[in-house]
C-alpha positions as CSV (number, residue, x, y, z in Angstrom):
1,M,23.4,-7.8,-1.6
2,H,22.4,-10.9,0.4
3,M,19.4,-10.1,2.2
4,N,19.0,-11.9,5.0
5,A,15.5,-14.3,4.9
6,G,13.0,-13.1,7.3
7,N,15.3,-10.8,9.9
8,E,13.4,-8.0,9.3
9,A,17.2,-6.1,8.7
10,F,15.6,-2.6,7.1
11,R,14.9,-2.0,10.7
12,N,18.9,-1.5,11.2
13,I,18.9,1.0,8.3
14,P,19.1,4.4,9.2
15,N,16.0,6.6,9.2
16,K,14.8,9.9,10.2
17,D,13.3,9.9,13.6
18,S,13.0,6.5,13.2
19,H,13.2,6.7,17.1
20,L,10.5,8.8,18.0
21,P,7.1,7.4,18.2
22,W,5.0,7.7,14.7
23,Y,2.3,10.7,16.5
24,K,5.6,12.5,17.3
25,N,7.0,12.3,13.9
26,A,4.9,14.7,11.7
27,G,5.7,12.5,8.0
28,L,4.4,9.0,9.5
29,L,1.1,10.5,11.4
30,Q,0.0,12.4,8.2
31,L,0.2,9.4,6.7
32,N,-1.3,6.8,9.3
33,L,-4.5,10.0,9.2
34,F,-4.4,9.2,5.8
35,L,-5.1,5.5,6.1
36,L,-7.7,6.2,8.1
37,C,-9.6,6.5,5.0
38,I,-8.9,2.7,4.2
39,F,-10.0,1.6,7.3
40,T,-13.3,3.8,6.7
41,G,-14.0,1.2,3.4
42,Q,-13.5,-2.0,5.6
43,F,-15.4,-1.0,8.7
44,L,-18.5,0.0,5.7
45,N,-17.6,-3.5,4.4
46,G,-18.2,-5.1,8.2
47,Y,-21.1,-3.6,9.4
48,D,-23.4,-4.0,5.9
49,G,-22.1,-7.7,6.1
50,A,-23.4,-7.9,9.6
51,L,-26.9,-5.7,9.2
52,I,-29.3,-8.2,6.7
53,S,-28.2,-11.3,9.8
54,S,-29.8,-8.8,12.4
55,F,-32.7,-7.6,10.0
56,Q,-33.9,-11.1,9.6
57,A,-35.3,-11.2,13.6
58,M,-36.9,-8.1,12.8
59,K,-40.8,-7.9,12.0
60,P,-40.8,-4.7,10.0
61,W,-37.9,-5.5,7.6
62,L,-40.1,-9.0,6.9
63,T,-42.6,-6.8,6.3
64,T,-41.4,-3.8,4.0
65,L,-40.0,-6.6,2.0
66,N,-43.4,-9.0,1.9
67,L,-40.3,-12.0,3.2
68,E,-42.5,-12.9,6.4
69,S,-45.2,-14.5,3.9
70,S,-43.1,-15.6,1.2
71,T,-43.8,-19.0,0.4
72,E,-39.8,-19.0,-0.6
73,K,-38.0,-17.1,2.6
74,A,-34.8,-19.0,2.9
75,T,-34.4,-18.9,-1.2
76,D,-35.4,-14.9,-0.9
77,I,-33.1,-13.7,1.8
78,G,-31.1,-15.9,-0.3
79,L,-31.1,-14.0,-2.9
80,L,-30.8,-10.9,-1.5
81,N,-27.2,-11.6,0.3
82,A,-26.2,-13.5,-3.4
83,A,-26.8,-10.5,-5.2
84,V,-23.4,-8.4,-2.7
85,Y,-21.6,-11.1,-4.2
86,L,-22.8,-11.5,-7.9
87,A,-22.2,-8.0,-8.3
88,G,-18.9,-8.0,-7.0
89,L,-17.9,-10.9,-8.6
90,C,-19.0,-9.5,-12.6
91,I,-17.4,-5.7,-11.4
92,S,-13.8,-6.9,-10.3
93,P,-12.2,-7.2,-13.9
94,F,-13.0,-3.7,-13.9
95,A,-11.7,-2.9,-10.6
96,A,-8.0,-4.4,-11.4
97,W,-7.9,-2.1,-14.9
98,V,-9.0,0.9,-13.4
99,S,-6.6,0.7,-10.2
100,D,-4.0,-0.4,-12.6
101,R,-4.7,2.3,-15.3
102,F,-5.7,5.0,-13.2
103,G,-4.2,4.4,-9.6
104,R,-5.2,3.0,-6.6
105,K,-7.3,5.6,-5.6
106,W,-9.7,5.8,-8.1
107,C,-11.4,2.6,-6.8
108,I,-12.2,3.8,-3.1
109,R,-13.9,7.2,-5.3
110,Y,-16.0,4.7,-6.7
111,S,-16.6,2.3,-3.2
112,S,-18.3,5.8,-1.6
113,I,-20.3,6.5,-4.4
114,A,-21.9,3.6,-4.6
115,N,-22.3,3.3,-1.1
116,L,-24.1,7.0,-0.8
117,I,-26.2,6.0,-3.8
118,G,-27.3,2.2,-2.9
119,T,-28.1,3.3,1.1
120,A,-30.2,6.4,-0.4
121,I,-32.4,3.8,-3.0
122,G,-32.7,1.2,0.3
123,A,-33.7,3.2,3.3
124,A,-36.4,4.2,1.0
125,A,-37.5,0.1,-0.1
126,G,-40.8,0.1,0.6
127,A,-42.1,3.4,1.2
128,G,-44.7,4.8,-0.4
129,S,-45.8,2.2,-3.3
130,T,-42.9,1.3,-4.5
131,H,-42.0,-2.1,-4.5
132,G,-39.9,-3.1,-1.2
133,Y,-38.4,-6.3,-2.2
134,A,-36.9,-5.1,-5.4
135,M,-35.6,-1.8,-4.1
136,F,-33.3,-3.1,-1.5
137,M,-32.2,-5.8,-4.1
138,M,-31.4,-2.9,-6.9
139,S,-29.8,-1.3,-3.4
140,R,-27.7,-4.3,-2.6
141,I,-26.5,-4.7,-5.9
142,I,-24.7,-1.2,-6.4
143,I,-23.5,-1.4,-2.6
144,G,-22.0,-4.6,-3.8
145,S,-20.0,-3.6,-6.9
146,G,-18.9,-0.4,-4.2
147,L,-17.8,-3.0,-1.4
148,A,-16.0,-5.0,-4.4
149,F,-13.6,-2.0,-5.3
150,C,-12.9,-1.3,-1.6
151,V,-11.8,-4.9,-0.7
152,M,-10.2,-5.4,-3.4
153,I,-7.8,-2.4,-3.6
154,S,-7.5,-1.1,-0.4
155,P,-5.3,-4.6,0.8
156,I,-2.7,-3.5,-2.0
157,M,-2.6,0.1,-0.5
158,L,-2.1,-0.7,3.3
159,Q,0.6,-3.4,1.2
160,E,2.1,-0.2,-0.6
161,L,1.6,3.2,1.1
162,P,2.7,2.6,4.9
163,H,6.5,2.6,6.5
164,P,7.6,-0.5,6.3
165,K,7.8,-0.9,9.7
166,H,4.6,-0.2,10.3
167,R,3.2,-2.3,6.9
168,V,2.3,-5.4,9.1
169,L,0.1,-3.6,11.6
170,M,-1.2,-1.1,9.1
171,A,-2.3,-4.3,7.0
172,G,-3.5,-6.9,10.1
173,L,-5.8,-4.0,11.7
174,F,-7.5,-4.3,8.5
175,D,-10.0,-7.0,9.0
176,V,-10.2,-5.5,12.8
177,A,-11.8,-2.3,11.0
178,Y,-14.4,-5.2,9.4
179,I,-15.1,-6.6,12.9
180,A,-15.7,-2.8,14.5
181,G,-18.1,-2.1,11.4
182,S,-20.1,-5.8,12.8
183,F,-20.1,-4.5,16.6
184,V,-21.4,-1.4,15.4
185,S,-23.9,-3.2,13.5
186,A,-25.1,-5.2,16.0
187,W,-25.0,-3.1,18.7
188,V,-27.3,-0.4,16.8
189,T,-29.5,-3.1,15.4
190,F,-29.7,-4.1,18.6
191,G,-31.2,-0.9,20.3
192,C,-32.9,-1.0,17.1
193,S,-34.9,-3.9,17.5
194,Y,-37.2,-2.6,20.3
195,I,-38.8,0.6,17.6
196,E,-42.0,-1.8,16.3
197,N,-41.9,0.0,13.2
198,D,-40.2,0.6,9.8
199,W,-37.4,3.2,11.5
200,A,-36.0,0.4,13.3
201,W,-34.3,-1.2,10.1
202,R,-34.2,2.2,8.1
203,I,-32.2,3.7,11.0
204,P,-29.3,1.3,10.7
205,Y,-29.3,1.6,7.1
206,L,-28.5,5.2,6.7
207,I,-26.1,4.7,8.9
208,H,-23.8,3.9,5.6
209,L,-24.2,7.5,4.8
210,P,-21.6,9.2,7.2
211,F,-19.3,7.1,6.8
212,A,-19.2,7.0,3.0
213,A,-19.1,11.0,3.1
214,I,-16.5,10.7,5.5
215,M,-14.6,8.1,2.8
216,I,-15.0,10.4,-0.5
217,I,-13.8,13.4,1.6
218,L,-10.3,11.3,3.1
219,I,-9.5,9.6,-0.4
220,S,-8.7,13.3,-1.7
221,L,-6.0,14.3,0.6
222,V,-4.4,10.6,0.5
223,P,-1.2,10.1,-1.6
224,E,-1.3,7.4,-4.8
225,S,0.6,4.0,-3.9
226,P,4.3,5.3,-4.5
227,R,5.0,1.7,-6.2
228,W,2.1,2.4,-8.3
229,L,3.9,5.2,-9.6
230,F,7.1,4.1,-9.8
231,K,5.6,1.4,-12.2
232,Q,4.3,4.6,-14.3
233,G,7.3,6.2,-14.4
234,R,6.7,8.6,-12.3
235,E,9.7,8.2,-9.9
236,D,10.1,11.6,-8.9
237,E,6.8,11.6,-7.2
238,G,7.9,8.0,-6.4
239,K,10.5,9.3,-4.5
240,A,9.3,12.8,-2.8
241,F,6.3,10.2,-1.2
242,M,9.4,8.4,0.5
243,V,11.0,11.4,1.4
244,K,8.1,12.9,2.7
245,Y,6.3,10.3,4.6
246,H,8.5,7.4,5.5
247,A,12.1,10.1,6.2
248,N,10.7,13.1,7.8
249,G,11.6,15.2,4.6
250,E,15.3,13.7,4.9
251,E,16.0,13.7,1.2
252,N,19.4,11.9,2.0
253,D,17.7,9.2,3.9
254,E,19.5,5.7,4.2
255,L,15.6,3.7,4.4
256,V,14.3,5.9,1.5
257,A,17.4,5.0,-0.6
258,F,16.9,0.6,0.2
259,E,13.4,1.1,-0.4
260,I,13.5,2.7,-3.9
261,S,17.1,0.5,-4.8
262,E,14.1,-2.6,-4.1
263,I,11.1,-1.2,-6.1
264,Q,13.1,-0.3,-9.0
265,G,15.3,-3.4,-8.8
266,A,11.9,-5.4,-8.5
267,L,10.2,-3.6,-11.5
268,R,13.4,-4.2,-13.6
269,I,12.8,-7.7,-12.9
270,E,9.6,-7.8,-13.6
271,R,10.1,-6.2,-17.0
272,E,12.5,-8.3,-18.5
273,A,10.7,-11.3,-17.6
274,K,7.5,-9.9,-18.8
275,Q,5.7,-10.6,-15.4
276,D,3.0,-8.4,-15.8
277,T,1.6,-10.5,-18.8
278,W,-1.4,-13.0,-18.5
279,K,0.5,-15.4,-20.1
280,M,3.5,-15.2,-17.9
281,I,1.6,-15.6,-14.5
282,L,-0.2,-18.3,-16.1
283,S,2.5,-20.4,-16.9
284,S,5.4,-19.1,-15.1
285,R,5.9,-21.4,-12.1
286,S,6.5,-18.6,-9.2
287,S,3.9,-17.1,-10.4
288,L,1.0,-20.1,-10.2
289,H,2.7,-20.5,-6.6
290,R,1.4,-17.6,-5.6
291,L,-2.2,-17.5,-7.0
292,A,-2.1,-20.7,-5.4
293,C,-1.4,-19.2,-1.9
294,V,-3.9,-16.5,-3.1
295,I,-6.7,-18.8,-3.9
296,L,-6.0,-21.1,-1.0
297,I,-6.2,-18.1,1.7
298,V,-9.4,-17.4,0.2
299,T,-10.7,-20.5,0.5
300,M,-10.1,-20.6,3.8
301,Q,-12.1,-17.4,4.3
302,N,-14.6,-17.8,2.6
303,L,-15.9,-21.9,2.5
304,S,-14.9,-21.8,6.9
305,G,-18.7,-22.1,8.2
306,T,-18.5,-18.4,10.0
307,A,-20.9,-17.5,6.7
308,I,-23.5,-18.8,8.3
309,I,-22.8,-17.2,11.8
310,A,-22.4,-13.9,10.1
311,Y,-25.6,-14.0,7.7
312,Y,-28.2,-16.9,9.2
313,Y,-27.3,-16.5,13.3
314,T,-30.8,-16.1,13.9
315,S,-31.6,-19.6,12.0
316,I,-28.9,-21.1,14.2
317,L,-30.0,-19.7,17.1
318,K,-33.7,-21.3,16.1
319,L,-32.3,-24.4,15.8
320,V,-31.3,-24.4,20.1
321,G,-34.7,-22.5,21.1
322,I,-34.0,-18.8,21.2
323,T,-36.6,-17.1,19.1
324,E,-36.7,-13.7,20.9
325,T,-35.9,-10.9,18.7
326,S,-34.1,-8.8,21.4
327,T,-32.8,-12.2,22.9
328,Q,-31.2,-12.5,19.1
329,T,-30.0,-9.2,18.0
330,G,-28.6,-9.0,22.5
331,I,-26.4,-12.6,21.9
332,N,-25.5,-11.1,18.3
333,A,-24.2,-8.0,19.7
334,G,-22.1,-9.6,22.5
335,L,-20.5,-12.2,20.1
336,T,-19.6,-8.8,18.0
337,S,-17.8,-7.3,20.6
338,F,-15.9,-11.0,21.6
339,T,-15.2,-11.4,17.7
340,V,-13.1,-7.7,18.7
341,V,-11.3,-8.7,21.1
342,M,-9.7,-11.8,19.0
343,A,-9.1,-10.0,15.9
344,L,-7.3,-7.6,18.1
345,A,-5.7,-10.5,19.7
346,G,-4.9,-12.2,16.6
347,V,-3.4,-8.8,15.5
348,W,-0.9,-8.7,18.5
349,L,0.1,-12.2,17.8
350,T,1.3,-11.3,14.4
351,K,4.3,-9.3,15.8
352,R,6.0,-12.1,17.6
353,I,4.4,-15.4,15.9
354,R,5.2,-16.9,11.9
355,R,2.0,-16.7,9.8
356,K,1.4,-20.2,8.9
357,T,2.3,-20.9,13.1
358,Q,-1.0,-18.4,13.7
359,I,-2.9,-19.8,10.9
360,Y,-2.4,-23.7,12.2
361,V,-3.2,-21.9,16.1
362,S,-6.7,-20.7,14.4
363,W,-7.6,-23.4,12.5
364,T,-7.4,-26.2,15.1
365,G,-9.8,-23.9,16.4
366,V,-12.3,-23.6,14.2
367,L,-12.7,-27.5,13.5
368,L,-12.8,-28.4,17.3
369,S,-15.5,-25.9,17.6
370,N,-17.3,-26.9,14.2
371,I,-17.1,-30.4,15.2
372,G,-18.5,-28.9,18.9
373,L,-21.7,-27.1,17.2
374,I,-22.4,-30.3,15.2
375,V,-22.3,-32.3,18.4
376,S,-24.7,-30.2,20.8
377,T,-27.2,-29.3,17.7
378,S,-27.6,-32.0,17.2
379,L,-28.1,-33.2,20.6
380,Y,-31.0,-30.2,21.1
381,T,-32.4,-31.5,18.6
382,K,-33.4,-35.3,19.7
383,T,-33.9,-33.8,23.6
384,G,-34.5,-30.6,23.8
385,H,-31.9,-29.7,26.8
386,K,-30.8,-26.1,27.2
387,S,-28.0,-27.4,28.4
388,A,-27.4,-28.6,24.9
389,G,-28.5,-25.3,23.6
390,L,-26.3,-22.9,25.9
391,A,-23.1,-25.1,24.0
392,A,-24.2,-24.4,21.0
393,V,-23.5,-20.9,21.2
394,F,-20.4,-21.5,23.1
395,F,-19.7,-23.6,20.6
396,V,-20.3,-20.6,17.8
397,W,-18.1,-17.8,19.8
398,I,-15.4,-20.1,20.0
399,Y,-15.8,-20.5,16.2
400,N,-16.2,-17.0,14.8
401,G,-13.4,-16.2,17.6
402,S,-11.0,-18.7,16.4
403,F,-11.5,-17.8,12.7
404,F,-10.9,-14.7,13.1
405,L,-7.3,-15.1,15.5
406,A,-6.2,-15.5,11.5
407,C,-8.8,-13.7,9.4
408,G,-8.4,-10.4,11.0
409,P,-4.4,-10.4,11.2
410,I,-3.8,-12.5,8.0
411,F,-6.7,-13.7,5.8
412,F,-6.3,-9.9,4.2
413,S,-3.0,-9.2,3.9
414,Y,-0.8,-11.8,2.8
415,P,-2.7,-12.4,-0.4
416,A,-1.9,-8.7,-1.3
417,E,2.0,-9.4,0.2
418,V,2.8,-12.2,-1.7
419,L,1.8,-11.0,-5.4
420,H,4.6,-9.2,-7.1
421,L,4.2,-5.3,-8.0
422,S,3.2,-6.1,-11.8
423,M,0.5,-8.5,-10.4
424,R,-0.6,-7.4,-7.6
425,A,-4.1,-5.9,-8.9
426,K,-4.4,-8.7,-11.5
427,G,-3.6,-11.1,-8.5
428,M,-6.1,-9.7,-6.2
429,M,-9.2,-9.6,-9.0
430,I,-8.4,-13.4,-9.0
431,W,-8.9,-13.6,-5.0
432,T,-11.8,-11.3,-5.8
433,I,-13.3,-13.2,-8.2
434,C,-12.6,-16.6,-6.3
435,G,-14.2,-14.8,-2.8
436,K,-17.0,-13.9,-4.9
437,V,-18.0,-17.1,-6.2
438,M,-17.7,-18.7,-3.0
439,S,-19.9,-16.4,-1.2
440,V,-22.4,-16.4,-4.0
441,F,-22.4,-20.4,-3.5
442,S,-22.6,-19.8,0.6
443,S,-25.3,-17.1,0.8
444,Y,-27.1,-18.7,-1.4
445,V,-27.2,-22.5,-0.5
446,N,-26.8,-21.4,3.5
447,P,-30.0,-20.8,4.2
448,V,-31.8,-23.0,2.0
449,A,-29.5,-26.0,3.5
450,M,-30.2,-25.0,6.7
451,T,-34.0,-24.5,6.5
452,N,-34.1,-28.6,5.2
453,I,-30.9,-30.0,6.4
454,A,-30.4,-28.0,9.7
455,W,-27.3,-28.9,11.7
456,K,-26.5,-31.4,9.3
457,W,-24.8,-29.0,6.9
458,Y,-22.2,-28.1,8.9
459,F,-20.6,-31.4,8.0
460,F,-19.7,-30.0,4.6
461,Y,-17.6,-27.0,6.3
462,T,-15.7,-30.0,8.5
463,A,-14.8,-31.4,5.8
464,I,-13.4,-28.3,4.2
465,I,-11.6,-27.0,7.3
466,V,-9.4,-30.3,7.3
467,V,-8.7,-30.6,3.8
468,T,-7.7,-26.7,3.4
469,G,-5.9,-26.9,6.9
470,I,-3.6,-29.9,5.3
471,L,-2.7,-27.6,1.8
472,A,-1.8,-24.6,4.3
473,H,1.0,-26.8,4.9
474,F,2.3,-27.5,2.1
475,V,1.5,-24.6,0.1
476,L,1.7,-21.8,2.3
477,V,5.2,-19.2,2.4
478,E,6.3,-17.9,5.6
479,T,6.5,-14.0,4.8
480,K,7.4,-13.1,8.1
481,G,10.5,-10.2,8.8
482,R,11.2,-9.4,4.8
483,T,9.7,-6.9,2.7
484,L,7.7,-6.7,-0.1
485,E,10.3,-6.9,-2.5
486,E,12.5,-9.8,-0.2
487,I,9.1,-11.8,-0.1
488,G,9.3,-12.4,-4.1
489,E,12.8,-14.6,-2.9
490,L,10.6,-17.1,-1.8
491,F,9.1,-17.7,-5.0
492,D,11.4,-16.6,-7.7
493,G,14.5,-18.4,-5.6
494,E,18.0,-17.7,-6.8
495,I,16.9,-15.8,-10.2
496,L,15.8,-13.2,-8.5
497,Q,18.6,-12.8,-6.6
498,A,21.1,-13.4,-9.2
499,H,19.0,-10.5,-10.8
500,M,19.4,-8.7,-7.0
501,D,23.6,-8.9,-7.1
502,H,24.1,-8.1,-10.4
503,T,21.5,-4.6,-11.0
504,N,22.9,-1.1,-10.8
505,Y,20.3,0.3,-8.4
506,E,19.7,4.1,-9.3
507,L,18.3,6.5,-6.4
508,G,14.7,7.4,-8.2
509,S,16.0,11.0,-11.0
510,D,19.1,12.0,-9.1
511,D,21.3,8.6,-10.2
512,E,22.8,8.1,-7.1
513,K,23.9,5.0,-5.3
514,M,23.5,3.7,-2.8
515,S,25.6,4.2,-0.3
516,E,27.8,1.5,1.1
517,K,27.0,1.9,4.2
518,S,23.1,1.5,3.5
519,L,24.7,-2.0,2.1
520,K,25.8,-3.1,4.2
521,N,23.2,-2.4,6.8
522,V,20.8,-4.8,4.8
């Protein structure tokens, strides 16, 4: 059996009710509605991530946390942001273990519970005789641990559960949920900025609660990953999932037969090569290449300079003379609206152009806007001209928009799809750890650097953007048009193909061979 590279050959395999729109296909409709739970987690991640930036413009929040009079204000705020990532850094190995041992869904459950508890503590910070900063710090740690579980496992679920025709779209929309969360957060804080007491920040913080509650209810309805079920030897359950959701109940569907054969074949190869052990992962050339792709993507994601925009936008605006609270929060709300549009444009592009081409376009925009931000901010600092300040705001928008043109549809989905099943949770653990380390660095260093050397700190990110852009060309592989199992060919090459060609595939527990027609269509 020869799999045509990157031509989406699976689309030609007969599939029950595939001619119907997904919303008229009962199985797909039910599955896609269940997946809203996964998007809710990323929505919460985006909502939470935008709060601290907006809170910095609110005097009631600064007063409650004793930050307004703090001599180490920049450091204290940096620690609040770093606490989220430090918690994720410490807990991510447990997320990988839970995911592999008990299933993907338990990670989402923990994330929901952590958000509920953390929000309650944070919203009560400073009430009565409580210590505002200490309670808020505890809240950030608990929420951070939950978000790490969610963000690490959700991309895996969005690769393993969707119908193969929807996998790229679903995975691409994942970060759009993040932007949507940021969008809601920005507008909520903008509206609440006119409140002159503690409710200006407590109301936005409490909005965590309904979404966390929705997650914990919906996750009980979401089916477990069929690939995880096959790996656990629960093939009947895995096959039942495929039949119900990918073939609308058709037992002898040829696309389902194709999917099952690919999963079983890939698992057999991984078991024979012992690819699920750390020893093999760290000694196999193909596995190291996969990890190199993962680490490069997470570096591009976390050290692009957009963390300054996400968490310290008010600092950027103050550098160019924009200090009014309502103006700052209003501009931030406008920025998130623009970012949503760019992220959706990125999803549209992903269906039409190659992954690497999209990254090149995005990274060119990021580099040019980074340079533009440096020039305009330095000019404003030297001359005080209003036009230079407005140009800086313009370049911030282009900076963020260009970044999310690729980050939205690719940066979260690509690491999970290049990792084979046996190392997917472990590889995503490395992705999470690297991301958290970089985020701790940027969240702690950025406010200090912005306070001490201001716009000159942008030069650090200029160098990172150039280096990662060059590495992307040589390290990343093109995955467009392939199923998850076919992507293995890009790394394992002829060895994997030889195994595929000589392995007799079995259909679930019924011991049925794939039909000749199905093989011919692949």
